[in-house]
N, C-alpha and C positions, 0 to 999 in steps of 0.2 A: 503494499500500499505505499503511494507517496506521498509525502507533505510537501505542502507549499509554503514558505516561509512570509511570513507578514512583516516581522520585525523582531527586535528586542524589547523587553520591558524596560523602560530609563526612569521609571517613576511609581510610587506606591502610595497612595494615601487613603484616608479614612474620614469620613464626617464625624466631629466629635457631638454633633446634634443639631436638630434641624436648623439649618441657618446660620450654625455655628462653626467654629475656626475648623480648618482641615488639619489634619497631622500625620505627616509625611514618614514613610516608614521605611526599611530595607528588605522588609519579606511580610507576608500575610498569610494568614490560613484562612482556608475559605471550606464553606460546609455545603454539600449536597441539597439542592433543594432548600437552601438557605443564601446566604449571602458573606460577605467580608467579614470577618470577626473584626468587633469593634467598630464596626460601621453604624449607621442610622438604619434599623431595619427597613427594608424594602419588600415589595412583593416578589413572589418566587421568580415570575418572568423576568424580573430585573435586578438579580442579585446582585450583578458585578456590572461596572461601568467600564468604557474604555476611552481614550481619546489620540489623536493622530497628532503627535509633537509638531508637524508640519502644518497642520490645520491649526493649531492653538499659534502659530507663529505668524500666519498668515492674519488672524485676529488681532492678534496685539500690534501688529506691523500697521493693519488700517485703521484702529482706534488710535494708534500714536501713545501707547501706553507699555509698561512693562510688568504687567501682571504675571506673578507664576503661574504653572500650569493650573495647580490644583483649585487656583481661582474656579474653574471651570466646573468644580466638585465631582470629579471623576475618580475612581479608584486606580485606574491603570493607566501610565503615559504609555505610547507604543511608537517607537521611532520609525515611523511610515510615513508615506504621502496623504493615504486617504485610509478608511475604515469601512464606509457604505457597502462594498463588494462582499463584507462578511455576512449582511443580514441573511438569514436561513441558513448558515454553514456553521457548522462544529467545529470548534478550534479547540488547541490544547496549548496552555501555556502552565509550564512547571508541571506539577502532576496534575493539574485542573484540567476541566476538561466544561465546555461551555458552549450552549446552542445560542448563537447570536439571535436574538429575537425582535430587535427596532432600534430606532433611532432616537437616542438621548434628546429631546425635544428641550430646548430653551426655555426657562421658567421666568416668572416674574425675581425671582433671588438673583437672575442676572442683572434686570433692571436696576435692581436695588445698588448692584455693585458699580455698575456704568451704564449710564443712559441708553448707551448703541451697542452694548454688548450681547444682549438678545439677538438683537437686528444681525449682528455681524456673525453670529453661531448658525443661524439659521440657514443660509445657502449650503449646498452639497454636503450636508452631514457633517457640519464643522462642530456641532456639540457633541459628536462621538455616538457610540452605540452601546447598547445593553444586551446582557443576557442571561439565561437560567442555566444556573450552574447546574452539570448533569453527574459531576463527579468530583468531590472534596478533593482537596489536599493544601500544598503551600505554593506561594508564589514568590519569588526573590527577582530583586533588579539583577538584569541581566541574562533573566528567562527568555527565551525564544518561543514567539508565538508562531505557530503553525496550523493551517488547514488542511483536511484530508481531501485531496483530489479524488471525487467521485468516479471519475472514468478511469482510473486505475484500480479499482476495487474487483 
C-alpha cells in the first residue's frame, strides 16, 4: 500500500478553554473517537484540526500582521501548501489515524482577534481542515503526515 506524503508536523497546540489562550506542545496524545488530550472537547467528527503553514503565511501577509500560527486555534500545523485535498481522505500522523471530514470554517472568534481575519481565512480552505480520530496514539513535532493512495490497494 503506497503512502503519499503531505508534510511534516511543525507545530502542536491545544485550546486551554473556549476562547482562551493556546498552549504549544512538543507532543500530544489523541484519543480514538475523541480528540487531543488537554484540548477543549469537540464533537467526534471534529476531534482534531490541521492548518497549512503556507496558507497561514498567506493570511498574515495579506493582513500585514505577525500573529503566531496558533492564533487560528488549530491543533496541528503542517508544513505544506494546502490541505483541502485531504477532505474525505484517511491520514496517518505519528500512530494516529484520522478521517478528514471537513473544512474548519472561520468563526466569530477570528473576527474578535482581527477585523479581517475571518475573511482572510475563508478562501481556499485557508482555515484548515478537521477530522475524526479513528485510531488514537501520540503525535510529536517532526512526525510525517501521509495519506493512503486508494489506487494502490
